C-alpha positions as CSV (number, residue, x, y, z in Angstrom):
1,M,-18.2,15.0,10.1
2,S,-20.8,17.2,8.3
3,P,-24.8,15.6,7.6
4,R,-23.6,14.5,4.2
5,H,-20.6,12.2,5.3
6,L,-23.2,11.0,7.6
7,L,-25.3,9.7,4.6
8,L,-22.8,8.8,3.1
9,L,-21.2,6.5,5.3
10,A,-24.8,5.5,6.3
11,L,-25.8,4.4,2.5
12,L,-22.4,2.6,2.2
13,P,-23.4,-1.0,3.5
14,T,-26.9,-0.3,1.2
15,V,-24.6,-0.1,-1.9
16,A,-21.7,-3.1,-0.8
17,A,-24.9,-5.4,-0.2
18,T,-26.0,-4.5,-3.6
19,A,-22.9,-4.6,-5.5
20,A,-22.2,-7.9,-3.5
21,E,-25.8,-9.7,-4.9
22,T,-24.8,-8.9,-8.8
23,P,-26.9,-11.6,-10.6
24,E,-26.0,-12.9,-14.2
25,L,-29.3,-11.8,-15.4
26,Q,-30.4,-8.5,-14.9
27,R,-34.4,-8.5,-15.2
28,P,-37.0,-5.3,-13.3
29,T,-38.7,-5.5,-10.5
30,G,-42.1,-7.7,-11.7
31,A,-45.4,-6.7,-12.1
32,P,-47.6,-6.6,-8.9
33,Q,-49.7,-10.3,-8.9
34,A,-52.7,-10.5,-7.3
35,V,-53.8,-12.9,-4.2
36,N,-54.1,-16.7,-5.3
37,A,-52.9,-16.3,-9.1
38,V,-50.2,-18.6,-10.0
39,H,-47.9,-17.0,-12.3
40,T,-44.3,-18.2,-13.6
41,L,-41.4,-16.7,-12.1
42,R,-38.8,-18.1,-15.3
43,Q,-38.6,-21.0,-17.0
44,I,-35.3,-22.8,-17.0
45,P,-35.7,-25.0,-19.9
46,E,-32.1,-27.1,-19.6
47,A,-33.7,-28.0,-16.4
48,C,-37.1,-28.7,-17.3
49,A,-38.0,-27.3,-14.8
50,R,-40.7,-23.9,-14.0
51,L,-41.0,-21.7,-11.2
52,E,-44.3,-20.3,-9.9
53,G,-45.6,-19.2,-7.1
54,A,-48.4,-17.3,-5.6
55,F,-49.4,-15.0,-3.2
56,T,-51.9,-16.5,-0.3
57,G,-53.5,-13.4,1.5
58,D,-52.0,-15.4,4.7
59,A,-50.0,-13.9,7.2
60,A,-48.5,-16.3,8.8
61,N,-47.1,-18.2,4.7
62,P,-47.5,-14.5,2.3
63,Y,-46.1,-16.6,-0.5
64,K,-46.8,-20.6,-1.9
65,F,-43.2,-21.2,-4.7
66,A,-42.5,-24.3,-6.2
67,V,-40.5,-26.1,-9.0
68,V,-42.7,-27.6,-11.6
69,R,-41.6,-30.0,-14.1
70,T,-42.2,-28.3,-17.6
71,S,-42.8,-32.0,-19.3
72,E,-42.6,-36.0,-18.7
73,Q,-41.1,-35.9,-22.3
74,C,-38.1,-32.9,-21.9
75,Q,-34.9,-34.5,-20.9
76,P,-32.6,-32.3,-18.8
77,R,-29.2,-31.3,-19.0
78,A,-29.2,-29.8,-15.6
79,R,-31.0,-30.2,-12.4
80,F,-32.8,-28.8,-9.8
81,V,-31.7,-29.1,-6.2
82,D,-33.3,-28.4,-2.8
83,Y,-31.9,-24.7,-2.0
84,A,-31.1,-25.8,2.0
85,K,-29.1,-29.3,0.8
86,A,-27.2,-27.8,-1.6
87,Q,-26.6,-24.1,-0.1
88,P,-25.2,-22.9,-2.0
89,S,-22.6,-19.8,-2.1
90,E,-20.2,-18.0,-4.6
91,A,-17.5,-20.5,-2.4
92,K,-18.7,-23.6,-3.0
93,G,-18.3,-22.5,-6.6
94,W,-22.0,-21.3,-7.4
95,K,-23.3,-17.8,-9.4
96,L,-26.3,-16.0,-8.1
97,N,-27.7,-16.2,-11.3
98,D,-31.0,-14.3,-11.2
99,V,-32.9,-12.2,-8.2
100,I,-36.8,-12.3,-9.6
101,R,-38.8,-9.7,-7.6
102,V,-42.6,-10.1,-7.6
103,P,-44.5,-7.4,-5.8
104,S,-47.7,-7.9,-4.2
105,A,-50.9,-5.8,-6.0
106,A,-52.9,-6.4,-2.4
107,C,-49.6,-5.0,-0.7
108,P,-47.9,-2.8,-2.3
109,A,-45.0,-2.7,0.6
110,Q,-44.3,-6.4,0.3
111,Q,-42.6,-8.8,-1.8
112,A,-41.8,-11.9,-3.3
113,V,-37.4,-12.5,-3.8
114,V,-36.8,-15.4,-5.7
115,R,-32.7,-16.4,-6.1
116,V,-31.9,-18.2,-8.4
117,W,-27.9,-20.1,-8.2
118,R,-26.6,-21.6,-10.9
119,L,-23.7,-24.7,-10.0
120,P,-21.7,-25.1,-13.8
121,V,-19.6,-27.2,-14.9
122,D,-16.4,-27.5,-17.0
123,Q,-18.6,-29.7,-20.2
124,K,-15.7,-30.7,-22.7
125,T,-18.1,-32.3,-25.5
126,E,-16.7,-33.7,-28.8
127,L,-18.5,-33.0,-31.8
128,D,-18.6,-35.5,-34.5
129,G,-18.3,-34.6,-38.1
130,Q,-21.5,-33.2,-38.3
131,G,-20.5,-30.6,-35.5
132,Q,-23.1,-32.5,-33.3
133,S,-23.1,-33.4,-29.9
134,R,-23.8,-37.6,-29.3
135,I,-23.9,-39.6,-26.6
136,Y,-24.0,-43.5,-27.5
137,L,-25.9,-45.9,-25.6
138,E,-23.1,-48.6,-25.0
139,E,-20.7,-46.6,-24.6
140,A,-22.9,-44.2,-21.9
141,K,-23.7,-47.6,-20.3
142,K,-19.4,-48.6,-20.2
143,Q,-18.3,-45.1,-18.9
144,A,-21.7,-45.3,-15.7
145,A,-20.0,-48.9,-14.9
146,A,-16.5,-47.3,-14.4
147,G,-18.3,-44.4,-12.1
148,K,-17.2,-41.8,-14.7
149,I,-20.6,-40.4,-14.8
150,A,-20.5,-36.9,-16.2
151,Q,-21.2,-33.9,-14.2
152,I,-23.9,-31.8,-15.4
153,P,-25.2,-28.0,-14.2
154,M,-27.5,-27.1,-11.2
155,F,-30.1,-24.9,-10.0
156,A,-31.5,-24.4,-6.4
157,A,-33.8,-21.2,-5.4
158,Q,-34.6,-19.7,-2.5
159,M,-37.9,-17.9,-1.6
160,T,-38.2,-14.9,0.3
161,M,-40.2,-12.1,1.5
162,E,-39.3,-8.4,2.0
163,G,-40.8,-4.9,2.9
164,N,-43.5,-4.7,5.1
165,A,-46.7,-6.9,5.8
166,C,-50.0,-4.8,5.0
167,R,-52.9,-5.7,7.9
C-alpha cells in the first residue's frame, strides 16, 4: 500500500467517530474560559434549566459542571434527568442534541466537552378554537388518577475532559 492509502486508513476511525457524533444542533467551539470564571454553556428553557461550568485549576478535577434551575416560577415542559441513571443512547430513543466544547484559557490543549442528549416524545396536543393548547385542572386530575399522565421530553448531559492537561 502507498503511504497515502495508509494515511487514509489511519484517518478512517476518526472520520467514522465524527460522523456518528453529529448532534441536532451545530455550534462552533466556545471562547476560552479563565480559571474560576463561571460561564453558561447553554439554556434549555423547556426544562427551566441552565448548564453552567467553570475551570477549577485543580488537576484532579479540572472542570465543575452543574445544571441550574433558571427560575422558581418557571413551569417546565421537559425534565432534566441524571445522565448516569438514564444512560442515553440512540438505541433507547435518545438523540444527541448538542456537543458544547469549551477550551481552557490557562491550558489551551485542554477542553471541557458537554454532550446534551434529548429524549423526544410524540406529543399530540389538541388545540382549542383559539389555537391554544389548554390543560384543565379537573380533567388533568382525572387523567392522573387513571394513570394516563402524558410523557414529557427529557434531557440529560454528560461532561468529559478532552486534550492534554497542562502542568
